[in-house]
PDB file with SEQRES, HELIX, SHEET and CRYST1 records, atoms N, CA, C and O in Angstrom:
SEQRES   1 A   60  MET ILE ALA GLY PHE GLY THR VAL LEU PHE THR GLY ALA          
SEQRES   2 A   60  ALA PHE LEU ASP PHE TYR THR MET PRO ARG THR TYR ARG          
SEQRES   3 A   60  ASP ASP GLN TYR LEU ALA GLY ALA LEU SER MET TYR LEU          
SEQRES   4 A   60  THR TYR ILE ASN LEU PHE ILE PHE ILE LEU ARG LEU VAL          
SEQRES   5 A   60  ILE ALA LEU SER GLY SER ARG ASP                              
HELIX    1 AA1 ILE A    2  THR A   24  1                                  23    
HELIX    2 AA2 ASP A   27  GLN A   29  5                                   3    
HELIX    3 AA3 TYR A   30  SER A   58  1                                  29    
CRYST1    1.000    1.000    1.000  90.00  90.00  90.00 P 1           1          
ATOM      1  N   MET A   1      67.119  43.332 -26.920  1.00  0.00           N  
ATOM      2  CA  MET A   1      67.109  41.927 -27.296  1.00  0.00           C  
ATOM      3  C   MET A   1      67.008  41.819 -28.800  1.00  0.00           C  
ATOM      4  O   MET A   1      67.701  41.008 -29.415  1.00  0.00           O  
ATOM      5  N   ILE A   2      66.150  42.629 -29.399  1.00  0.00           N  
ATOM      6  CA  ILE A   2      65.969  42.618 -30.844  1.00  0.00           C  
ATOM      7  C   ILE A   2      67.232  43.045 -31.570  1.00  0.00           C  
ATOM      8  O   ILE A   2      67.579  42.526 -32.631  1.00  0.00           O  
ATOM      9  N   ALA A   3      67.910  44.018 -30.954  1.00  0.00           N  
ATOM     10  CA  ALA A   3      69.148  44.484 -31.635  1.00  0.00           C  
ATOM     11  C   ALA A   3      70.207  43.411 -31.578  1.00  0.00           C  
ATOM     12  O   ALA A   3      70.948  43.276 -32.552  1.00  0.00           O  
ATOM     13  N   GLY A   4      70.344  42.618 -30.493  1.00  0.00           N  
ATOM     14  CA  GLY A   4      71.235  41.541 -30.407  1.00  0.00           C  
ATOM     15  C   GLY A   4      70.984  40.470 -31.381  1.00  0.00           C  
ATOM     16  O   GLY A   4      71.896  39.952 -32.025  1.00  0.00           O  
ATOM     17  N   PHE A   5      69.653  40.113 -31.499  1.00  0.00           N  
ATOM     18  CA  PHE A   5      69.238  39.066 -32.515  1.00  0.00           C  
ATOM     19  C   PHE A   5      69.526  39.524 -33.931  1.00  0.00           C  
ATOM     20  O   PHE A   5      70.012  38.748 -34.753  1.00  0.00           O  
ATOM     21  N   GLY A   6      69.219  40.817 -34.225  1.00  0.00           N  
ATOM     22  CA  GLY A   6      69.493  41.301 -35.547  1.00  0.00           C  
ATOM     23  C   GLY A   6      71.000  41.358 -35.891  1.00  0.00           C  
ATOM     24  O   GLY A   6      71.402  41.114 -37.028  1.00  0.00           O  
ATOM     25  N   THR A   7      71.782  41.673 -34.915  1.00  0.00           N  
ATOM     26  CA  THR A   7      73.243  41.701 -35.116  1.00  0.00           C  
ATOM     27  C   THR A   7      73.757  40.299 -35.414  1.00  0.00           C  
ATOM     28  O   THR A   7      74.564  40.139 -36.330  1.00  0.00           O  
ATOM     29  N   VAL A   8      73.329  39.285 -34.686  1.00  0.00           N  
ATOM     30  CA  VAL A   8      73.726  37.880 -34.905  1.00  0.00           C  
ATOM     31  C   VAL A   8      73.202  37.454 -36.301  1.00  0.00           C  
ATOM     32  O   VAL A   8      73.928  36.832 -37.076  1.00  0.00           O  
ATOM     33  N   LEU A   9      71.979  37.786 -36.595  1.00  0.00           N  
ATOM     34  CA  LEU A   9      71.368  37.408 -37.890  1.00  0.00           C  
ATOM     35  C   LEU A   9      72.124  38.000 -39.052  1.00  0.00           C  
ATOM     36  O   LEU A   9      72.397  37.294 -40.024  1.00  0.00           O  
ATOM     37  N   PHE A  10      72.463  39.238 -38.991  1.00  0.00           N  
ATOM     38  CA  PHE A  10      73.112  39.893 -40.148  1.00  0.00           C  
ATOM     39  C   PHE A  10      74.598  39.531 -40.243  1.00  0.00           C  
ATOM     40  O   PHE A  10      75.189  39.552 -41.323  1.00  0.00           O  
ATOM     41  N   THR A  11      75.186  39.199 -39.089  1.00  0.00           N  
ATOM     42  CA  THR A  11      76.593  38.663 -39.146  1.00  0.00           C  
ATOM     43  C   THR A  11      76.645  37.354 -39.863  1.00  0.00           C  
ATOM     44  O   THR A  11      77.545  37.118 -40.669  1.00  0.00           O  
ATOM     45  N   GLY A  12      75.665  36.470 -39.579  1.00  0.00           N  
ATOM     46  CA  GLY A  12      75.550  35.198 -40.315  1.00  0.00           C  
ATOM     47  C   GLY A  12      75.262  35.462 -41.820  1.00  0.00           C  
ATOM     48  O   GLY A  12      75.820  34.778 -42.678  1.00  0.00           O  
ATOM     49  N   ALA A  13      74.441  36.395 -42.122  1.00  0.00           N  
ATOM     50  CA  ALA A  13      74.076  36.692 -43.482  1.00  0.00           C  
ATOM     51  C   ALA A  13      75.316  37.277 -44.220  1.00  0.00           C  
ATOM     52  O   ALA A  13      75.518  36.978 -45.397  1.00  0.00           O  
ATOM     53  N   ALA A  14      76.095  38.058 -43.578  1.00  0.00           N  
ATOM     54  CA  ALA A  14      77.371  38.582 -44.171  1.00  0.00           C  
ATOM     55  C   ALA A  14      78.290  37.463 -44.543  1.00  0.00           C  
ATOM     56  O   ALA A  14      78.801  37.386 -45.660  1.00  0.00           O  
ATOM     57  N   PHE A  15      78.500  36.556 -43.538  1.00  0.00           N  
ATOM     58  CA  PHE A  15      79.384  35.434 -43.807  1.00  0.00           C  
ATOM     59  C   PHE A  15      78.829  34.531 -44.957  1.00  0.00           C  
ATOM     60  O   PHE A  15      79.596  34.063 -45.799  1.00  0.00           O  
ATOM     61  N   LEU A  16      77.527  34.302 -44.977  1.00  0.00           N  
ATOM     62  CA  LEU A  16      76.904  33.518 -45.990  1.00  0.00           C  
ATOM     63  C   LEU A  16      77.032  34.190 -47.355  1.00  0.00           C  
ATOM     64  O   LEU A  16      77.349  33.509 -48.330  1.00  0.00           O  
ATOM     65  N   ASP A  17      76.802  35.473 -47.462  1.00  0.00           N  
ATOM     66  CA  ASP A  17      77.023  36.240 -48.740  1.00  0.00           C  
ATOM     67  C   ASP A  17      78.399  36.159 -49.169  1.00  0.00           C  
ATOM     68  O   ASP A  17      78.640  35.997 -50.365  1.00  0.00           O  
ATOM     69  N   PHE A  18      79.354  36.258 -48.295  1.00  0.00           N  
ATOM     70  CA  PHE A  18      80.743  36.289 -48.640  1.00  0.00           C  
ATOM     71  C   PHE A  18      81.222  35.008 -49.338  1.00  0.00           C  
ATOM     72  O   PHE A  18      81.955  35.005 -50.328  1.00  0.00           O  
ATOM     73  N   TYR A  19      80.720  33.893 -48.706  1.00  0.00           N  
ATOM     74  CA  TYR A  19      81.173  32.546 -49.195  1.00  0.00           C  
ATOM     75  C   TYR A  19      80.379  32.089 -50.404  1.00  0.00           C  
ATOM     76  O   TYR A  19      80.927  31.389 -51.256  1.00  0.00           O  
ATOM     77  N   THR A  20      79.090  32.462 -50.514  1.00  0.00           N  
ATOM     78  CA  THR A  20      78.306  31.992 -51.688  1.00  0.00           C  
ATOM     79  C   THR A  20      78.340  32.953 -52.913  1.00  0.00           C  
ATOM     80  O   THR A  20      77.900  32.587 -54.004  1.00  0.00           O  
ATOM     81  N   MET A  21      78.849  34.138 -52.719  1.00  0.00           N  
ATOM     82  CA  MET A  21      78.798  35.104 -53.880  1.00  0.00           C  
ATOM     83  C   MET A  21      79.514  34.608 -55.078  1.00  0.00           C  
ATOM     84  O   MET A  21      78.951  34.750 -56.163  1.00  0.00           O  
ATOM     85  N   PRO A  22      80.729  34.022 -55.029  1.00  0.00           N  
ATOM     86  CA  PRO A  22      81.414  33.576 -56.276  1.00  0.00           C  
ATOM     87  C   PRO A  22      80.573  32.545 -57.007  1.00  0.00           C  
ATOM     88  O   PRO A  22      80.617  32.485 -58.236  1.00  0.00           O  
ATOM     89  N   ARG A  23      79.802  31.724 -56.284  1.00  0.00           N  
ATOM     90  CA  ARG A  23      79.037  30.623 -56.918  1.00  0.00           C  
ATOM     91  C   ARG A  23      77.629  31.096 -57.352  1.00  0.00           C  
ATOM     92  O   ARG A  23      76.990  30.461 -58.190  1.00  0.00           O  
ATOM     93  N   THR A  24      77.162  32.206 -56.775  1.00  0.00           N  
ATOM     94  CA  THR A  24      75.841  32.682 -57.130  1.00  0.00           C  
ATOM     95  C   THR A  24      75.804  33.611 -58.301  1.00  0.00           C  
ATOM     96  O   THR A  24      74.957  33.470 -59.183  1.00  0.00           O  
ATOM     97  N   TYR A  25      76.718  34.572 -58.326  1.00  0.00           N  
ATOM     98  CA  TYR A  25      76.661  35.566 -59.407  1.00  0.00           C  
ATOM     99  C   TYR A  25      77.758  35.360 -60.391  1.00  0.00           C  
ATOM    100  O   TYR A  25      78.897  35.043 -60.048  1.00  0.00           O  
ATOM    101  N   ARG A  26      77.364  35.561 -61.703  1.00  0.00           N  
ATOM    102  CA  ARG A  26      78.312  35.480 -62.750  1.00  0.00           C  
ATOM    103  C   ARG A  26      79.100  36.784 -62.847  1.00  0.00           C  
ATOM    104  O   ARG A  26      78.796  37.771 -62.178  1.00  0.00           O  
ATOM    105  N   ASP A  27      80.139  36.753 -63.719  1.00  0.00           N  
ATOM    106  CA  ASP A  27      80.991  38.017 -63.853  1.00  0.00           C  
ATOM    107  C   ASP A  27      80.283  39.246 -64.289  1.00  0.00           C  
ATOM    108  O   ASP A  27      80.633  40.365 -63.913  1.00  0.00           O  
ATOM    109  N   ASP A  28      79.252  39.021 -65.110  1.00  0.00           N  
ATOM    110  CA  ASP A  28      78.510  40.173 -65.586  1.00  0.00           C  
ATOM    111  C   ASP A  28      77.413  40.634 -64.635  1.00  0.00           C  
ATOM    112  O   ASP A  28      76.715  41.610 -64.911  1.00  0.00           O  
ATOM    113  N   GLN A  29      77.268  39.955 -63.552  1.00  0.00           N  
ATOM    114  CA  GLN A  29      76.272  40.316 -62.482  1.00  0.00           C  
ATOM    115  C   GLN A  29      76.961  40.868 -61.256  1.00  0.00           C  
ATOM    116  O   GLN A  29      76.472  40.698 -60.139  1.00  0.00           O  
ATOM    117  N   TYR A  30      78.108  41.538 -61.451  1.00  0.00           N  
ATOM    118  CA  TYR A  30      78.838  42.035 -60.289  1.00  0.00           C  
ATOM    119  C   TYR A  30      78.082  43.172 -59.529  1.00  0.00           C  
ATOM    120  O   TYR A  30      78.239  43.319 -58.317  1.00  0.00           O  
ATOM    121  N   LEU A  31      77.276  43.958 -60.253  1.00  0.00           N  
ATOM    122  CA  LEU A  31      76.531  45.034 -59.623  1.00  0.00           C  
ATOM    123  C   LEU A  31      75.472  44.487 -58.651  1.00  0.00           C  
ATOM    124  O   LEU A  31      75.358  45.001 -57.538  1.00  0.00           O  
ATOM    125  N   ALA A  32      74.709  43.480 -59.029  1.00  0.00           N  
ATOM    126  CA  ALA A  32      73.787  42.877 -58.139  1.00  0.00           C  
ATOM    127  C   ALA A  32      74.391  42.217 -56.905  1.00  0.00           C  
ATOM    128  O   ALA A  32      73.843  42.294 -55.806  1.00  0.00           O  
ATOM    129  N   GLY A  33      75.554  41.555 -57.118  1.00  0.00           N  
ATOM    130  CA  GLY A  33      76.307  41.024 -56.005  1.00  0.00           C  
ATOM    131  C   GLY A  33      76.848  42.024 -55.096  1.00  0.00           C  
ATOM    132  O   GLY A  33      76.860  41.828 -53.880  1.00  0.00           O  
ATOM    133  N   ALA A  34      77.314  43.127 -55.652  1.00  0.00           N  
ATOM    134  CA  ALA A  34      77.887  44.186 -54.745  1.00  0.00           C  
ATOM    135  C   ALA A  34      76.719  44.859 -53.998  1.00  0.00           C  
ATOM    136  O   ALA A  34      76.879  45.207 -52.828  1.00  0.00           O  
ATOM    137  N   LEU A  35      75.616  45.042 -54.599  1.00  0.00           N  
ATOM    138  CA  LEU A  35      74.451  45.655 -53.966  1.00  0.00           C  
ATOM    139  C   LEU A  35      73.941  44.794 -52.834  1.00  0.00           C  
ATOM    140  O   LEU A  35      73.513  45.312 -51.802  1.00  0.00           O  
ATOM    141  N   SER A  36      73.981  43.465 -53.014  1.00  0.00           N  
ATOM    142  CA  SER A  36      73.496  42.565 -51.972  1.00  0.00           C  
ATOM    143  C   SER A  36      74.425  42.611 -50.785  1.00  0.00           C  
ATOM    144  O   SER A  36      73.959  42.626 -49.645  1.00  0.00           O  
ATOM    145  N   MET A  37      75.703  42.633 -51.008  1.00  0.00           N  
ATOM    146  CA  MET A  37      76.663  42.715 -49.947  1.00  0.00           C  
ATOM    147  C   MET A  37      76.603  44.103 -49.232  1.00  0.00           C  
ATOM    148  O   MET A  37      76.695  44.176 -48.007  1.00  0.00           O  
ATOM    149  N   TYR A  38      76.452  45.164 -49.999  1.00  0.00           N  
ATOM    150  CA  TYR A  38      76.256  46.510 -49.416  1.00  0.00           C  
ATOM    151  C   TYR A  38      75.099  46.573 -48.499  1.00  0.00           C  
ATOM    152  O   TYR A  38      75.232  47.104 -47.396  1.00  0.00           O  
ATOM    153  N   LEU A  39      73.889  46.029 -48.909  1.00  0.00           N  
ATOM    154  CA  LEU A  39      72.731  46.109 -48.076  1.00  0.00           C  
ATOM    155  C   LEU A  39      72.899  45.275 -46.859  1.00  0.00           C  
ATOM    156  O   LEU A  39      72.436  45.675 -45.791  1.00  0.00           O  
ATOM    157  N   THR A  40      73.532  44.137 -46.945  1.00  0.00           N  
ATOM    158  CA  THR A  40      73.775  43.305 -45.733  1.00  0.00           C  
ATOM    159  C   THR A  40      74.614  44.025 -44.751  1.00  0.00           C  
ATOM    160  O   THR A  40      74.312  44.013 -43.558  1.00  0.00           O  
ATOM    161  N   TYR A  41      75.692  44.675 -45.214  1.00  0.00           N  
ATOM    162  CA  TYR A  41      76.584  45.381 -44.275  1.00  0.00           C  
ATOM    163  C   TYR A  41      75.953  46.623 -43.691  1.00  0.00           C  
ATOM    164  O   TYR A  41      76.208  46.986 -42.543  1.00  0.00           O  
ATOM    165  N   ILE A  42      75.121  47.277 -44.498  1.00  0.00           N  
ATOM    166  CA  ILE A  42      74.376  48.446 -43.966  1.00  0.00           C  
ATOM    167  C   ILE A  42      73.444  48.006 -42.801  1.00  0.00           C  
ATOM    168  O   ILE A  42      73.433  48.616 -41.732  1.00  0.00           O  
ATOM    169  N   ASN A  43      72.717  47.000 -43.034  1.00  0.00           N  
ATOM    170  CA  ASN A  43      71.843  46.421 -42.020  1.00  0.00           C  
ATOM    171  C   ASN A  43      72.599  46.009 -40.803  1.00  0.00           C  
ATOM    172  O   ASN A  43      72.204  46.303 -39.675  1.00  0.00           O  
ATOM    173  N   LEU A  44      73.704  45.319 -41.034  1.00  0.00           N  
ATOM    174  CA  LEU A  44      74.510  44.917 -39.869  1.00  0.00           C  
ATOM    175  C   LEU A  44      75.061  46.114 -39.100  1.00  0.00           C  
ATOM    176  O   LEU A  44      75.117  46.074 -37.871  1.00  0.00           O  
ATOM    177  N   PHE A  45      75.448  47.119 -39.755  1.00  0.00           N  
ATOM    178  CA  PHE A  45      75.900  48.352 -39.086  1.00  0.00           C  
ATOM    179  C   PHE A  45      74.789  48.993 -38.264  1.00  0.00           C  
ATOM    180  O   PHE A  45      75.029  49.421 -37.135  1.00  0.00           O  
ATOM    181  N   ILE A  46      73.622  49.064 -38.790  1.00  0.00           N  
ATOM    182  CA  ILE A  46      72.437  49.651 -38.119  1.00  0.00           C  
ATOM    183  C   ILE A  46      72.139  48.874 -36.891  1.00  0.00           C  
ATOM    184  O   ILE A  46      71.876  49.471 -35.847  1.00  0.00           O  
ATOM    185  N   PHE A  47      72.166  47.520 -36.954  1.00  0.00           N  
ATOM    186  CA  PHE A  47      71.828  46.705 -35.781  1.00  0.00           C  
ATOM    187  C   PHE A  47      72.919  46.818 -34.748  1.00  0.00           C  
ATOM    188  O   PHE A  47      72.625  46.792 -33.553  1.00  0.00           O  
ATOM    189  N   ILE A  48      74.178  46.944 -35.159  1.00  0.00           N  
ATOM    190  CA  ILE A  48      75.286  47.093 -34.135  1.00  0.00           C  
ATOM    191  C   ILE A  48      75.061  48.433 -33.463  1.00  0.00           C  
ATOM    192  O   ILE A  48      75.172  48.531 -32.241  1.00  0.00           O  
ATOM    193  N   LEU A  49      74.746  49.467 -34.228  1.00  0.00           N  
ATOM    194  CA  LEU A  49      74.473  50.730 -33.516  1.00  0.00           C  
ATOM    195  C   LEU A  49      73.313  50.634 -32.532  1.00  0.00           C  
ATOM    196  O   LEU A  49      73.425  51.130 -31.412  1.00  0.00           O  
ATOM    197  N   ARG A  50      72.192  50.003 -32.922  1.00  0.00           N  
ATOM    198  CA  ARG A  50      71.093  49.800 -32.020  1.00  0.00           C  
ATOM    199  C   ARG A  50      71.573  49.041 -30.784  1.00  0.00           C  
ATOM    200  O   ARG A  50      71.236  49.399 -29.655  1.00  0.00           O  
ATOM    201  N   LEU A  51      72.328  48.038 -30.999  1.00  0.00           N  
ATOM    202  CA  LEU A  51      72.874  47.252 -29.757  1.00  0.00           C  
ATOM    203  C   LEU A  51      73.685  48.062 -28.855  1.00  0.00           C  
ATOM    204  O   LEU A  51      73.533  47.977 -27.636  1.00  0.00           O  
ATOM    205  N   VAL A  52      74.577  48.878 -29.414  1.00  0.00           N  
ATOM    206  CA  VAL A  52      75.413  49.781 -28.613  1.00  0.00           C  
ATOM    207  C   VAL A  52      74.580  50.805 -27.853  1.00  0.00           C  
ATOM    208  O   VAL A  52      74.855  51.095 -26.688  1.00  0.00           O  
ATOM    209  N   ILE A  53      73.590  51.338 -28.494  1.00  0.00           N  
ATOM    210  CA  ILE A  53      72.722  52.334 -27.894  1.00  0.00           C  
ATOM    211  C   ILE A  53      71.911  51.666 -26.810  1.00  0.00           C  
ATOM    212  O   ILE A  53      71.729  52.257 -25.746  1.00  0.00           O  
ATOM    213  N   ALA A  54      71.410  50.455 -27.030  1.00  0.00           N  
ATOM    214  CA  ALA A  54      70.635  49.758 -25.993  1.00  0.00           C  
ATOM    215  C   ALA A  54      71.504  49.407 -24.794  1.00  0.00           C  
ATOM    216  O   ALA A  54      71.056  49.500 -23.651  1.00  0.00           O  
ATOM    217  N   LEU A  55      72.753  49.002 -25.050  1.00  0.00           N  
ATOM    218  CA  LEU A  55      73.624  48.625 -23.932  1.00  0.00           C  
ATOM    219  C   LEU A  55      74.078  49.915 -23.161  1.00  0.00           C  
ATOM    220  O   LEU A  55      74.181  49.885 -21.935  1.00  0.00           O  
ATOM    221  N   SER A  56      74.330  50.968 -23.835  1.00  0.00           N  
ATOM    222  CA  SER A  56      74.740  52.167 -23.132  1.00  0.00           C  
ATOM    223  C   SER A  56      73.608  52.841 -22.388  1.00  0.00           C  
ATOM    224  O   SER A  56      73.840  53.493 -21.370  1.00  0.00           O  
ATOM    225  N   GLY A  57      72.373  52.695 -22.884  1.00  0.00           N  
ATOM    226  CA  GLY A  57      71.257  53.267 -22.287  1.00  0.00           C  
ATOM    227  C   GLY A  57      70.756  52.542 -21.070  1.00  0.00           C  
ATOM    228  O   GLY A  57      70.062  53.138 -20.246  1.00  0.00           O  
ATOM    229  N   SER A  58      71.075  51.303 -20.927  1.00  0.00           N  
ATOM    230  CA  SER A  58      70.612  50.552 -19.775  1.00  0.00           C  
ATOM    231  C   SER A  58      71.414  50.783 -18.541  1.00  0.00           C  
ATOM    232  O   SER A  58      70.980  50.442 -17.441  1.00  0.00           O  
ATOM    233  N   ARG A  59      72.602  51.368 -18.701  1.00  0.00           N  
ATOM    234  CA  ARG A  59      73.480  51.587 -17.567  1.00  0.00           C  
ATOM    235  C   ARG A  59      73.176  52.908 -16.825  1.00  0.00           C  
ATOM    236  O   ARG A  59      73.745  53.121 -15.755  1.00  0.00           O  
ATOM    237  N   ASP A  60      72.362  53.749 -17.306  1.00  0.00           N  
ATOM    238  CA  ASP A  60      72.060  55.007 -16.693  1.00  0.00           C  
ATOM    239  C   ASP A  60      71.119  54.865 -15.576  1.00  0.00           C  
ATOM    240  O   ASP A  60      70.757  55.857 -14.944  1.00  0.00           O  
TER     241      ASP A  60                                                      
END                                                                             
């Protein structure tokens, strides 16, 4: 259940970051913006893996 909630949460955060990034960061702050997006996608990937593991483990 936590993995599903985290996946939904970070999917929303990824969409939010994608649409607000051009208005939030200036051109000279590209590194901070890229790091923010990178960390969001890493967390999303981790929660998707947790969700897949939880779903595949419950069928045994």
